[in-house]
C-alpha positions in Angstrom: 37.7 50.4 67.2 36.0 47.5 65.3 36.6 43.9 66.1 37.1 41.9 62.9 34.4 39.2 62.2 36.9 36.9 60.5 40.6 36.1 60.7 42.8 38.2 58.4 43.0 36.6 54.9 39.7 34.8 55.4 38.4 36.0 52.0 41.3 34.3 50.2 40.1 30.9 51.4 36.3 31.1 52.0 35.6 29.3 48.6 38.4 26.7 49.1 37.4 23.1 48.4 39.1 19.8 49.2 39.1 16.7 46.9 40.1 13.1 47.7 42.1 11.7 44.8 43.7 8.3 44.3 47.4 8.2 43.2 47.4 6.8 39.7 50.5 4.8 40.5 49.7 3.0 43.8 46.1 3.9 44.6 46.8 5.8 47.9 44.1 8.4 48.6 45.4 12.0 48.9 43.6 15.1 49.9 44.1 18.0 47.5 42.8 21.5 48.0 41.4 23.6 45.1 44.2 26.1 45.3 46.9 23.4 45.0 46.2 21.9 41.6 49.1 23.9 40.0 51.6 22.7 42.6 53.8 19.6 42.5 52.6 16.8 44.8 54.5 13.7 45.7 52.6 10.6 46.9 53.6 9.7 50.5 53.4 6.0 49.8 55.2 5.4 46.4 57.1 8.7 46.3 56.1 9.4 42.7 54.7 12.7 41.4 50.9 12.8 41.2 49.7 14.1 37.8 46.2 15.3 38.5 45.3 15.0 34.8 45.7 11.3 35.2 44.0 11.1 38.6 40.4 9.9 39.1 38.3 12.2 41.3 36.9 10.0 44.1 34.8 12.5 46.0 34.7 16.0 47.5 34.4 17.3 51.1 
C-alpha cells in the first residue's frame, strides 16, 4: 500500500494564486484567489458587489 505524497485534490490547487485588490467603491483591500474571479464577491465594508473589471490590482502573494 502506498502512502499519498499530497492531500487528495492537491493537483486542483497547486497553481492557485492570490491577489490583493482594493474595492472600487470604498477602497478596502480584499484577497481574491485565481479560481474565484468568476464568482460574485461582496465587499465586507461597504456591502457592494466588487466588479473585478473595475478593480485595480494592488499586488500578488
